[in-house]
MARKOL-999295 format. One record per residue (C-alpha): residue in one letter; x, y, z. Coordinates in steps of 0.1 Angstrom, whole numbers, plus 2048, in hexadecimal, padded with zeros to 3 digits. Example, Ala and Ser with C-alpha at 12.3 -4.5 7.8 and 13.67 -1.06 7.14 Angstrom:
a87B7D384E
s8897F5847
END
This chain:
m3FEC74C89
q3D7C6CC93
l3BEC8BC8D
t39BC8DC8A
g38BC95C6A
a381CBBC72
e3ADCBBC77
i3AECA6C53
v39BCC1C46
i3B1CE0C52
k3CFCCEC46
c3C7CC7C25
l3BACEAC1F
q3E0CF4C2C
e3F5CDAC16
e3DDCE9BF7
k3ECD0BC08
v3C9D1DC06
e3C9D42C11
y3A6D45C14
v386D30C1D
f361D46C14
g348D33C27
y32ED37C45
p32DD1FC61
g310D06C6D
g30DCEAC82
s319CCFC6C
v33ACE2C65
l340CECC88
y35BCD3C92
i371CDFC74
y36BD05C79
d374CFEC9E
e396CEEC90
l396D09C72
f398D24C96
k3B6D10CA3
q3CAD1CC85
d3D9D38C71
k3E7D27C50
f3CAD35C3D
k3ADD4EC41
h38AD4AC43
v371D65C38
l351D67C48
v337D74C29
r311D77C36
h303D61C18
e310D3EC10
q30AD48BE8
a31CD66BEC
a33BD48BFF
v33BD37BDE
h33CD54BC6
a358D67BDB
a36ED49BD8
d364D46BB4
a373D64BAB
y38FD62BC1
s396D43BAD
r390D5BB8D
s3A8D78B95
s3C3D61B9F
n3C6D3CB8F
k3C5D32BB5
i3ABD19BBC
g38CD29BCF
v380D1ABF3
c35DD1DBFF
m351D07C1D
v329D0BC2C
t317CF4C3E
s2FCCD9C37
g2D8CDEC28
p2CCD04C26
g2F4D0EC24
v2FDCF7C06
t2DBCFFBF4
n2E8D22BFB
a308D1ABE7
v2F8D09BC9
t2F1D27BB7
g31AD33BBA
i324D09BB0
a310D0BB93
t31DD30B89
a340D27B8A
h338D06B7C
m329D15B60
d349D27B5A
s363D13B61
v372D21B80
p387D05B99
l378D0ABBA
v378CE9BDA
i359CF1BEE
i357CDEC0E
s333CDAC19
g328CCAC39
q311CADC3C
v2F7C9EC56
p30CC81C6D
t30EC61C54
a2F3C4DC69
y2D6C68C61
i2E0C69C3A
g2B9C62C27
q2AAC66C4E
d29DC8DC43
a2B4C97C60
f2B5CBDC6A
q2C6CCFC50
e2CBCB0C39
c2CACB1C15
d2DBC9CBF6
t2F8CB5BEE
v307C9EBDB
g2ECC97BC2
i2DECBABC6
t2FDCCABB9
r30ACACBA0
p2F9CBCB82
c30ECDDB88
v333CD5B99
k34ECC0B86
h34FCA7B9F
n340CA2BC3
f34DC8CBDE
l33CC7FBFA
i351C74C1A
k347C53C26
d366C49C3A
v37CC5FC4B
r398C54C3E
d390C56C1D
l390C82C23
a3B4C91C1C
l3B5C77BF9
t394C88BED
f3A2CA7BF4
k3C0CA4BE0
k3A6C92BC6
a390CB1BC9
f3ACCCABC4
y3BCCB8BA7
i39ACB3B94
a38CCD8B9C
k3B1CEBB89
t3BBCCCB6C
g3A7CC8B4F
r385CDDB45
p389CECB6C
g369CEEB81
p35ACEBBA8
v361CCEBB8
l34ECC4BD7
i355CAEBF5
d335CABC08
i341C9CC31
p32AC92C4B
k32DCA0C6E
d338C7FC7F
i352C79C65
t364C9CC71
n366C90C94
q371C6BC8C
k396C66C8A
c3B3C55C73
e3D6C5BC6D
f3E0C79C56
q3F5C79C35
y3F0C8CC1B
p3F6C7FBF7
k410C93BE5
s404C8DBC4
i3E5C78BB4
t3DFC66B96
m3BCC5CB8C
r3B3C41B76
s394C4CB6B
y39FC71B65
n3BBC7DB4E
p3B1C99B3D
v3C9CA3B1B
v3E2CBCB1E
k3F6CBDAFC
g3E4CBDAD9
h3E1CA8ABC
s401CB2AA9
g3EBCA7A8A
q3D7CB8A91
i3EBCD8A98
k3FDCD7A75
k3DCCD6A65
a3D1CF2A7C
v3EED07A72
q3EED02A4A
m3C7D0CA4C
l3CED2AA5D
l3E9D35A46
e3D2D2AA26
a3B4D45A38
k3ADD64A24
r395D6DA3B
p39DD61A5F
m392D64A82
i39FD5DAA6
y380D56ABE
a38FD56AE2
g379D50AFE
g37BD49B22
g395D29B23
v3B2D43B19
v3B0D58B39
l3A7D35B4B
s3C6D25B3D
d3D9D47B3D
a3E1D40B1A
a3DDD6AB15
e400D6DB0A
k404D54AF4
l3E6D59AE5
i3F2D80ADF
k413D70ACC
l3FFD5DAB5
s3E8D79AAC
r402D94AA6
k418D78A93
l3FDD71A7B
g3EED96A7E
y3C8D84A80
p3ACD97A8C
v3A1D8CAB0
t37AD8CAC4
n377D80AE7
t357D74AF8
l34BD83B1B
m35DD69B2B
g382D71B16
l385D95B19
g3A6D9FB27
g3B2D7BB13
y3BDD96AF6
p3BFDB8AFE
a3A2DCEAF6
t3B2DEDAEB
d3CDDD6AD0
k3C6DE0AAF
q3BEDBDAA3
s3A2DBDAC3
l37EDBCAB3
g370DBDAD5
m358DA4AE2
l342D8FAC9
g320D81AD3
m2FBD90AD7
h30ADAFAE6
g329DB0AD1
t335DC9ABD
y327DD0A98
e34FDC4A86
a355DA7A9E
n331D98A99
m336D9EA71
a35AD92A72
m350D73A82
q334D69A6C
n349D71A4B
c36AD61A52
d378D46A41
v38BD36A59
l385D38A82
i39FD2DA9B
a384D28ABC
v398D29ADA
g392D24AFB
a36DD2AAF0
r34CD14AEB
f337D24AD4
d31AD28AEC
d2F7D34AE4
r300D61AEA
v320D5DAD2
i318D4DAB6
g2F2D58AB8
n2DED3BAA2
p2F1D1CA99
e2E2D1DA76
h2E5D3AA70
f30AD39A74
a312D1DA60
e301D2DA42
v325D3DA3B
p33DD1FA31
r35CD22A46
k378D0BA56
i37AD0DA7C
i395D00A8F
h38CCF9AB8
i3A4CFAAD4
d396CEDAF5
i39DCD9B13
d37FCCEB12
p379CB2AF5
s353CB5B01
s34FCD4AF5
i35DCD2AD6
s342CD2AB6
k328CCFACE
r317CEFAC2
v329CF2A9F
r33ECDAA89
v360CDEA8B
d37DCD4A70
v397CD3A85
p392CCCAAB
i3B2CCDAC1
v3ACCC2AE4
g3C5CCDAFD
n3D1CE7B17
l3D0D0DB07
p3F3D19B0E
d404CF2B01
v3EFCF2AE4
l3FBD18ADB
d420D0FAE0
e41DCF8AC8
l408D0CAAE
q423D25AB1
k43CD0CAAD
h42FCFFA8F
l427D1CA82
d44CD2CA84
a453D09A74
s443D0BA55
g454D2EA4E
g42ED38A41
l41ED56A3D
p3FBD5FA38
d3ECD6EA19
a3F7D92A1F
k3E2D9EA05
a3C2D8BA0E
l3C5D96A32
a3CBDBFA28
a3A6DB7A14
w39ADA8A33
w3A3DC2A49
k396DDFA33
q375DCEA38
i373DC7A5D
d384DEDA5B
e35FDF7A4E
w34CDE3A64
r35FDFAA80
t351E17A6E
k32DE0EA7E
k33BE19A9D
s321E00AAC
l328E0CAD2
k320E2DACC
y307E3FAE6
k300E65AEB
q305E74B0D
g2F1E93B14
k2F5EAAB32
e2D6EA4B43
i2D1E7AB47
i2EFE63B50
m2FAE49B35
p302E2DB44
q318E22B2A
y32CE45B31
v32CE3AB57
v345E18B47
e359E2AB36
k365E49B50
l36CE2BB68
y381E1EB4E
e393E3FB48
v396E47B6C
t3A3E26B79
g3B9E21B57
g3ACE04B4A
d3BDDF3B68
a3A2DE6B81
f393DC8B84
v36DDCDB7D
t353DB0B8B
s330DB4B7B
d30EDA4B83
v2FBD9BB68
g2E6DB0B54
q2E6DD3B3E
h302DE2B56
q319DBAB4E
m312DC4B29
w31FDEDB2A
a341DDFB41
a348DC9B24
q344DDAB0C
y352DFFB16
y36CDF1B33
k386DEAB1C
f39CDCCB29
d3BDDC9B21
k3C7DB1B3D
p3BAD8DB40
r3A8D84B62
r39CDA9B6A
w37BDA4B5C
i36AD8EB75
n342D84B6B
s328D6BB6D
g326D61B43
g318D3DB45
l2FDD3BB5F
g2F9D63B5E
t2F1D68B85
m2E7D8AB90
g2F4D8DBB4
v31BD85BAE
g32DDA6BAA
l330DB3BCD
p33BD8FBD9
y353D8EBBC
a362DABBC0
m367DA1BE6
g379D7FBD9
v38FD95BC0
r39BDAABDE
f3A2D90BF2
a3BAD7FBD9
n3C6DA0BCD
p3CBDB5BEB
k3D8DD5BDA
a3C1DD7BBC
t3A8DEFBB1
v384DDDBB6
a365DECBA0
c344DD8BA5
v330DE5B88
t309DD7B91
g2E6DE3B8A
e2CCDF0BA3
a2BBDCFBA0
s2DEDB5BA5
i2ECDC5BBF
q2CFDBFBD9
m2D4D9ABD4
n2F2D97BE7
i2F3DB9BF8
q2F9DABC1B
e31DDA7C0F
l320DC9C15
s323DC3C3F
t33DDA5C30
a351DC1C24
k34FDD8C3E
q35FDBDC57
f37EDB7C3B
r384DD9C35
l381DD8C0D
p381DF5BFC
i36CDE6BDE
k35DE06BC6
i33ADFBBBD
i32BE0FB9E
n306E0DB9D
l2F7E13B7C
n2D4E1AB88
n2BAE18B70
r29AE0EB88
y296DF3B72
l29EDCBB6C
g2AFDDFB4F
m2B5DBFB39
v294DB0B43
r283DD6B36
q298DD6B16
w291DB2B08
q26ADBDB11
q26DDDDB01
m27ADCCAE2
f269DA6AE2
h24EDA7AF7
g234DCCAE8
n243DE2B08
r230DCFB21
y246DD4B41
a23CDB8B56
e24DDB8B7A
s26ADCBB6B
y26CDECB7E
v27CDEDB9E
d266E00BAF
a270E05BD8
l291E0BBD7
p2A6E11BF3
d2BCE33BFD
f2E0E1EBEF
v2EFE39BF8
k2E3E3CC25
l2E0E10C1D
a309E13C17
e30EE2BC30
s2FBE15C4B
y313DFBC3F
g32EE12C49
h339E1AC26
v339E3BC0F
g31AE40BF8
m319E59BDE
k2FDE61BC6
i300E6EBA5
e2E6E7CB91
r2F3E93B76
p30EE87B57
a325EA7B67
d32BE94B86
v332E6EB7C
e35DE7AB77
p35FE8AB96
a34EE73BAA
l362E58B9D
r37FE6ABA0
e37AE6FBC3
a370E4DBCA
f393E3CBBC
t3A5E57BCE
k398E6CBEE
h387E48BF7
k39FE31BE7
n39DE20C0E
d378E1EC11
l35EE0CC01
v34CE22BEB
f326E1DBE1
m31CE2FBC0
d2F9E31BBA
f2FDE41B94
l2D5E4EB85
t2D7E40B60
d2C0E40B4A
q2A3E29B4B
t29DE28B24
a2C3E1CB1A
n2CDDFDB07
v2E8DE4B04
y2EEDE4ADE
p2F7DDAAC9
m2E3DBBACB
v2DCD91ABF
a2B9D8AAC2
a2B2D69ACB
g2B1D50AB4
k2C4D69A99
g2E1D65A8D
l302D78A92
s2FCD92A74
e2DBD9AA79
m2E5DB3A95
i2CBDD3A9F
l2E2DF0AA7
a2DBE0BABD
e2C3E26AAD
e2D5E40A9C
l2E1E5CAAF
END
């Protein structure tokens, strides 16, 4: 059967059972959009900016364990998408990005809307392809979906010249794929797993450190089973929240730059540490030299061998898919018949409970000014802790991570590695498309929300009942906090001086707007938004304390135990 390249693209997406393509049309992809118009097996979501297309596809993937797909045109279309691609790459999210390119004969001629897409995206994709022959399309799509999902997931880009989409060839989609150059390890080394079990059972001050890999690989249940079998404390990274229930007694909360006192102190002072799908990044362990001052044995499980011993030397490296490795670890643990040192473990928990008495997340809510932490706590109460929560980047992101207790994986959607402002609203859109009956809240700030606020139009078109929680302190909050603490209170360009009336702005897009200025109105407003306006997008503009800071805080270059705690209240 002879099909055009454009028809083949559509057939490939149908073969992969794609549900949604997030995109924005343009000259180089018009043949593809023409074929998209003729079919009804998957839907297209028209965003208002290409960056939002990638963010929405990203959140669709994070919240569903499916591969997100987006499509953009050449030149500015793909350069607008690069921020979203880099965001997904840093957080290991599987995406397939289809980009248009100028006709093959024009490549390298500075043609209208031409750019070197392969060169520009190479540092921020797992892999990319430039199609040079229409006969390569089907196999390339099969490879792209396979590469994106297997091993350490990530975005894969397919760049398709316009003339390729109008050429014809026979179409046959491969049923399976094998690549000699790409064979990610799945099963962990049995000998290393046995060593890990022995080390865990010999621990006096054990610690389980769980990262985003637990969520991405759907290993949460297996981690819970192992943790409860051992009775060891568990801490989660920002990306790992929900990978272990935050309300469980063994949970110490989030660790790192804005982690709890007990999590950071336990991480610093443990004698055996098992890292599960985490990468010891700078925001987690602080200064590596300080971290190394306390001797400890480290077990590191990760699908990506390049992540092991990158920043911290480990004693037992285990490369493999987390669910498979945790299964084997559990089997060896059960077979050994061994039990942890109960006396030592009790003493360790006693020490942890002493650290907990610091109550490092305490704050004081008065009667006059709304504290941002209070809004997040009330959001948690009103939604019963069962919402999908997206966030932008800044202080509001950290408060959401600290005060919304995530008990389930894939409920917390944020940009961890790249720290991209503007993701919150398109993330919420992607989550809602993936989970059409879910409660979705976007926690944002007055600066972040304006970076992709045009997506209120997309949300209106597709009737997405997202609840936007805008913690409005009239500052670039995290920038202001750093300027206060490390730059002598010189607030250079961190005050947001010309804000719109967010209520009127939301209403102009056809949504519901609310302005909340008093602490007493916080909970009633939230309840009204989630009940009376259940089927509407509600933009809730909370005017919050301009001086509120995120605590605890580990300053850049400092160690985990060198935390700045909240002022005495």
